C-alpha positions as CSV (number, residue, x, y, z in Angstrom):
1,M,-148.0,-83.1,-137.5
2,S,-144.8,-82.8,-135.6
3,T,-143.0,-85.9,-134.3
4,L,-141.5,-86.2,-130.9
5,K,-138.0,-85.6,-132.3
6,D,-139.3,-82.2,-133.8
7,I,-140.2,-80.8,-130.4
8,P,-137.7,-78.1,-129.5
9,V,-135.9,-78.3,-126.1
10,V,-135.4,-74.9,-124.5
11,A,-133.1,-74.7,-121.5
12,D,-133.6,-72.2,-118.7
13,P,-131.6,-69.1,-119.6
14,A,-130.1,-69.0,-116.0
15,P,-130.7,-72.2,-114.1
16,A,-131.7,-71.4,-110.5
17,R,-130.5,-73.0,-107.3
18,S,-132.9,-74.8,-105.0
19,G,-135.4,-72.4,-103.5
20,E,-134.7,-69.6,-106.0
21,K,-137.1,-68.1,-108.6
22,Y,-136.4,-68.5,-112.3
23,L,-138.2,-67.8,-115.6
24,T,-139.6,-70.9,-117.4
25,A,-139.4,-71.4,-121.1
26,Q,-143.1,-70.6,-121.3
27,G,-142.5,-67.1,-119.8
28,F,-143.8,-67.4,-116.2
29,T,-141.8,-67.5,-112.9
30,A,-141.4,-70.6,-110.7
31,I,-139.5,-71.6,-107.6
32,R,-136.9,-74.4,-108.1
33,D,-137.8,-77.4,-106.0
34,G,-141.0,-75.9,-104.8
35,V,-140.1,-74.3,-101.5
36,K,-138.3,-70.9,-101.0
37,A,-135.0,-71.1,-99.2
38,A,-136.4,-68.8,-96.5
39,A,-138.9,-71.5,-95.6
40,A,-136.3,-73.9,-94.3
41,A,-137.9,-76.3,-91.9
42,G,-135.0,-76.7,-89.5
43,P,-132.0,-79.0,-89.3
44,A,-132.3,-82.7,-90.2
45,A,-133.1,-85.0,-87.3
46,F,-130.9,-87.6,-88.8
47,S,-127.6,-87.1,-90.6
48,R,-127.2,-90.6,-92.0
49,K,-129.6,-93.0,-93.8
50,P,-129.9,-96.5,-92.4
51,P,-128.6,-99.4,-94.6
52,W,-132.0,-100.6,-95.7
53,L,-132.5,-97.3,-97.7
54,R,-129.6,-98.1,-100.0
55,A,-131.0,-98.8,-103.5
56,K,-129.3,-100.9,-106.2
57,A,-127.9,-99.1,-109.2
58,P,-130.4,-99.5,-112.1
59,S,-129.5,-102.1,-114.7
60,G,-131.0,-104.8,-116.9
61,T,-132.0,-105.2,-120.6
62,G,-135.4,-103.7,-120.1
63,F,-134.0,-100.7,-118.3
64,Q,-131.4,-100.0,-120.9
65,S,-134.0,-100.3,-123.7
66,V,-136.3,-97.8,-122.1
67,K,-133.4,-95.5,-121.2
68,G,-132.3,-95.5,-124.8
69,I,-135.8,-94.6,-126.0
70,V,-136.2,-91.9,-123.4
71,K,-132.9,-90.3,-124.5
72,E,-133.5,-90.6,-128.2
73,Y,-136.9,-89.0,-128.1
74,R,-136.2,-86.6,-125.3
75,L,-139.1,-87.9,-123.2
76,A,-139.9,-86.8,-119.7
77,T,-140.6,-89.4,-116.9
78,V,-141.1,-88.8,-113.2
79,C,-138.9,-91.8,-112.7
80,E,-135.9,-89.9,-113.8
81,E,-136.9,-86.3,-112.8
82,A,-137.7,-87.4,-109.2
83,K,-134.6,-89.6,-109.1
84,C,-136.7,-92.6,-108.0
85,P,-134.7,-95.4,-106.4
86,N,-136.9,-98.0,-108.0
87,I,-136.4,-96.9,-111.6
88,G,-134.5,-100.1,-112.6
89,E,-137.1,-102.5,-111.2
90,C,-140.0,-100.7,-112.8
91,W,-138.5,-100.1,-116.2
92,N,-137.4,-103.7,-116.4
93,A,-141.0,-104.7,-115.6
94,G,-142.5,-102.5,-118.3
95,T,-143.9,-99.9,-115.9
96,A,-143.2,-96.1,-115.9
97,T,-144.7,-92.9,-114.7
98,I,-145.2,-89.9,-117.0
99,M,-146.0,-86.4,-115.7
100,L,-148.6,-84.4,-117.5
101,M,-149.4,-80.7,-117.7
102,G,-145.9,-79.4,-117.3
103,A,-143.3,-79.6,-114.5
104,V,-144.5,-76.5,-112.5
105,C,-147.1,-77.0,-109.8
106,T,-149.5,-74.3,-108.5
107,R,-149.1,-75.7,-105.0
108,A,-146.1,-75.8,-102.6
109,C,-146.3,-78.9,-100.4
110,R,-143.4,-79.0,-98.0
111,F,-142.5,-82.6,-98.7
112,C,-142.3,-82.2,-102.5
113,S,-139.5,-81.0,-104.7
114,V,-141.6,-80.2,-107.8
115,D,-141.1,-76.6,-108.9
116,T,-144.0,-74.3,-108.0
117,G,-145.5,-71.3,-109.8
118,N,-148.5,-70.1,-111.8
119,P,-148.4,-71.5,-115.4
120,R,-151.3,-69.0,-116.2
121,G,-153.3,-71.5,-118.2
122,W,-150.4,-72.9,-120.3
123,L,-151.0,-76.4,-121.7
124,D,-149.3,-78.4,-124.5
125,P,-152.0,-79.2,-127.0
126,E,-149.9,-82.0,-128.4
127,E,-149.4,-83.7,-125.1
128,P,-152.2,-86.3,-125.4
129,E,-150.8,-87.8,-128.6
130,N,-147.2,-87.4,-127.5
131,S,-148.0,-89.3,-124.3
132,A,-149.7,-92.1,-126.3
133,R,-146.7,-92.3,-128.6
134,T,-144.4,-92.3,-125.6
135,V,-146.2,-95.3,-124.1
136,E,-146.0,-97.1,-127.4
137,L,-142.3,-96.4,-127.9
138,M,-141.5,-97.6,-124.3
139,R,-143.6,-100.7,-124.9
140,L,-145.2,-100.2,-121.5
141,K,-147.6,-102.8,-120.1
142,Y,-148.6,-100.5,-117.3
143,V,-148.3,-96.7,-117.3
144,V,-149.0,-94.3,-114.4
145,L,-150.1,-90.8,-115.7
146,T,-149.5,-88.3,-112.9
147,S,-149.5,-84.5,-113.0
148,V,-148.8,-81.3,-111.1
149,D,-151.7,-79.5,-109.5
150,R,-153.1,-76.9,-111.9
151,D,-155.3,-74.7,-109.9
152,D,-154.9,-72.0,-112.6
153,L,-157.2,-74.0,-114.9
154,A,-161.0,-73.8,-114.5
155,D,-161.3,-77.6,-114.3
156,G,-158.0,-78.2,-112.6
157,G,-156.8,-79.8,-115.9
158,A,-159.4,-82.6,-115.7
159,G,-160.4,-82.4,-119.4
160,H,-156.8,-82.4,-120.6
161,Y,-156.0,-85.3,-118.3
162,A,-158.9,-87.3,-119.6
163,E,-157.9,-86.5,-123.2
164,C,-154.4,-87.9,-122.5
165,I,-155.8,-91.1,-121.0
166,R,-158.1,-91.6,-124.0
167,A,-155.2,-91.1,-126.4
168,V,-153.0,-93.6,-124.6
169,K,-155.8,-96.2,-124.7
170,R,-156.5,-95.6,-128.4
171,R,-152.9,-96.2,-129.4
172,N,-152.2,-98.8,-126.6
173,P,-155.4,-100.8,-125.9
174,N,-153.6,-103.5,-124.0
175,T,-151.7,-101.1,-121.7
176,A,-153.2,-100.6,-118.2
177,V,-153.5,-97.0,-117.2
178,E,-153.4,-95.6,-113.7
179,A,-154.1,-91.9,-113.1
180,L,-152.4,-90.5,-110.0
181,T,-154.3,-87.2,-110.0
182,P,-154.6,-83.9,-108.3
183,D,-157.6,-83.4,-106.0
184,F,-159.2,-80.9,-108.4
185,Q,-160.0,-78.8,-105.3
186,G,-162.7,-81.3,-104.4
187,V,-164.9,-80.5,-107.5
188,L,-166.5,-83.9,-108.0
189,A,-167.6,-83.1,-111.6
190,D,-163.9,-82.8,-112.5
191,V,-163.2,-86.1,-110.7
192,E,-165.9,-87.7,-112.8
193,T,-164.4,-86.4,-116.1
194,V,-161.2,-88.3,-115.3
195,V,-162.8,-91.4,-113.9
196,Q,-165.0,-92.0,-117.0
197,S,-162.1,-91.6,-119.4
198,G,-161.2,-95.3,-119.6
199,L,-158.6,-95.6,-116.9
200,D,-158.1,-98.8,-114.9
201,V,-156.9,-97.3,-111.6
202,F,-157.7,-93.9,-110.0
203,A,-155.3,-92.7,-107.4
204,Q,-155.1,-89.7,-105.1
205,N,-152.6,-89.5,-102.4
206,I,-153.6,-88.6,-98.8
207,E,-149.8,-88.3,-98.1
208,T,-150.0,-88.1,-94.3
209,V,-152.2,-88.4,-91.2
210,R,-154.9,-85.9,-90.4
211,R,-152.9,-84.0,-87.7
212,L,-150.0,-83.4,-90.0
213,T,-151.9,-82.6,-93.2
214,H,-151.0,-79.0,-92.6
215,P,-148.1,-78.0,-92.7
216,V,-147.1,-81.1,-94.8
217,R,-149.5,-80.4,-97.6
218,D,-150.4,-77.1,-99.3
219,P,-153.3,-75.3,-97.6
220,R,-155.5,-76.0,-100.7
221,A,-155.1,-79.7,-100.1
222,G,-157.1,-81.4,-97.4
223,Y,-157.4,-84.7,-95.6
224,E,-161.2,-84.9,-95.9
225,Q,-161.0,-83.5,-99.4
226,T,-158.8,-86.4,-100.6
227,L,-161.1,-88.9,-98.9
228,T,-164.2,-87.4,-100.6
229,V,-162.5,-87.5,-104.0
230,L,-161.5,-91.2,-103.6
231,Q,-164.9,-92.2,-102.4
232,H,-166.7,-90.4,-105.2
233,A,-164.4,-92.0,-107.8
234,K,-165.4,-95.4,-106.6
235,R,-169.1,-94.6,-106.3
236,H,-169.2,-92.9,-109.7
237,R,-167.6,-96.0,-111.4
238,A,-167.8,-99.0,-109.2
239,G,-165.5,-101.1,-111.4
240,V,-162.5,-98.8,-111.1
241,L,-159.8,-99.6,-108.6
242,T,-159.0,-96.8,-106.2
243,K,-155.6,-96.2,-104.6
244,S,-153.8,-93.9,-102.1
245,S,-150.4,-93.5,-100.5
246,L,-149.1,-92.5,-97.1
247,M,-145.5,-91.3,-96.3
248,L,-144.1,-92.3,-92.9
249,G,-141.4,-90.6,-90.9
250,L,-142.9,-87.2,-90.6
251,G,-143.8,-87.5,-86.9
252,E,-147.0,-89.5,-87.1
253,T,-147.9,-92.1,-84.3
254,D,-149.0,-95.7,-84.8
255,E,-152.5,-94.8,-83.6
256,E,-152.7,-92.0,-86.2
257,I,-151.5,-94.4,-89.0
258,E,-154.2,-96.9,-87.9
259,Q,-156.9,-94.2,-88.0
260,T,-155.8,-93.1,-91.5
261,L,-156.0,-96.7,-92.7
262,R,-159.5,-97.0,-91.3
263,D,-160.5,-93.7,-92.9
264,L,-159.2,-94.8,-96.3
265,R,-161.1,-98.1,-96.1
266,A,-164.3,-96.3,-95.1
267,A,-163.8,-94.3,-98.3
268,E,-163.7,-97.7,-100.2
269,V,-160.0,-97.4,-101.2
270,D,-158.8,-100.7,-102.7
271,I,-155.0,-100.3,-102.8
272,L,-152.6,-98.6,-100.4
273,T,-148.8,-97.9,-100.6
274,L,-146.7,-97.0,-97.6
275,G,-143.2,-95.6,-97.9
276,Q,-140.5,-93.7,-96.1
277,Y,-140.5,-89.9,-96.4
278,L,-137.0,-88.6,-97.4
279,R,-136.2,-84.9,-97.3
280,P,-135.5,-83.7,-100.9
281,T,-133.7,-80.5,-99.9
282,V,-132.7,-78.6,-96.7
283,N,-135.7,-76.3,-97.4
284,H,-138.2,-79.2,-97.0
285,L,-139.5,-80.8,-93.8
286,P,-137.0,-82.8,-91.9
287,V,-137.3,-86.6,-91.4
288,Q,-138.5,-87.3,-87.8
289,R,-137.8,-91.1,-87.9
290,F,-136.7,-93.9,-90.2
291,V,-139.2,-96.7,-90.2
292,T,-137.7,-100.1,-90.2
293,P,-138.6,-102.8,-92.8
294,A,-140.1,-104.9,-89.9
295,Q,-142.4,-102.0,-89.0
296,F,-143.4,-101.6,-92.6
297,D,-144.4,-105.3,-92.6
298,R,-146.5,-104.8,-89.5
299,Y,-148.3,-101.8,-91.0
300,R,-149.0,-103.9,-94.2
301,E,-150.5,-106.7,-92.1
302,S,-152.8,-104.1,-90.3
303,A,-153.9,-102.8,-93.7
304,L,-154.7,-106.2,-95.1
305,A,-156.7,-107.0,-92.0
306,L,-158.8,-104.0,-92.6
307,G,-159.7,-105.2,-96.1
308,F,-157.4,-103.5,-98.6
309,L,-156.9,-105.7,-101.7
310,E,-153.2,-105.0,-101.3
311,C,-150.8,-102.8,-99.4
312,V,-147.4,-102.3,-100.9
313,S,-145.3,-101.4,-98.0
314,G,-141.5,-100.8,-97.6
315,P,-138.8,-98.2,-97.0
316,L,-138.2,-97.4,-100.7
317,V,-141.8,-97.8,-101.9
318,R,-143.3,-94.8,-103.8
319,S,-146.9,-94.4,-104.8
320,S,-146.3,-95.9,-108.3
321,Y,-143.8,-98.6,-107.2
322,R,-144.3,-101.8,-109.3
323,A,-147.9,-100.7,-109.8
324,E,-148.5,-103.6,-112.2
325,Q,-148.0,-106.0,-109.3
326,A,-150.5,-104.4,-107.0
327,L,-153.0,-107.2,-107.1
328,N,-150.5,-110.1,-106.9
329,R,-150.9,-110.2,-103.1
330,N,-147.1,-110.4,-102.6
331,N,-146.1,-106.9,-101.5
332,A,-144.9,-106.2,-105.1
333,G,-142.2,-108.8,-104.6
334,L,-140.6,-107.0,-101.7
335,D,-138.8,-109.0,-99.1
336,N,-138.8,-106.7,-96.1
337,T,-137.9,-109.4,-93.7
338,R,-134.6,-110.0,-95.4
339,L,-133.9,-106.2,-95.5
340,A,-134.7,-106.0,-91.8
341,A,-132.0,-108.4,-90.7
342,G,-130.2,-106.7,-87.9
343,S,-132.7,-103.8,-87.6
344,P,-134.8,-103.2,-84.5
């Protein structure tokens, strides 16, 4: 059996610029950053980020240890690939996010910078064991396994996803596993395949309010579809925690946010994260507003009043932010009030 160090690394023969097509190492075409340059959504509404969106440079013993392992074994984490501003906090806390089923998504959501294309059924058969070994090497207490959408696969990749979760649990029985999954096109049997694989948390992101679902999300995604997937996961296995995430700053109103929170609670979602949408490239949707830390605090209070077990809410929060702290009832240690000093 090959080891992680034996896996060859193949660079793109001609790296494409954002919005351009390129040929992947597996032989299919993809679009860099997911959205064609011709699909530019217009000029940015804001030219400068407010001070509360400045993240600290990552540092710390835990961070340096994980970084060394990732480099030595050529591992892939969403934390690095997505340039997450919270990478230092999470890696120091023993939490990381690993992306399964490749780095090319079959969908093209206009907020997301993951490359898009058609992998034509390609999967790495060694990924389950390599993922499990990755978690072991990184000494993770909590791992988030996420993935691209794979509409090219008959089951949306549910079987492969479940295999990865089982492999991680076999090798790391004390590690909590969260699966941040695709919607599997609403096929509930595929949702069940993942839910009964031994995971601890099942997550599917609703991303935005009903009115903005399209054009924000790919046409194959859907507001009601996500709600149905989340509710079915909970009803299929009552003991699993369910989770979703909402980006703010895309033009939604307070009333629409409140309605989305109510809809998620009606679908029996346990945990919610709220964060600021940031435009990844000029080809993606522009930011319509920067939500202040004080406003994030108010949205969190509204969510808790509706019955969510926790709502992690803040400008730099991402769906996997400090996921291991989700049930500590302390907003994952955030201090938005301090960040909000001097903000409206």
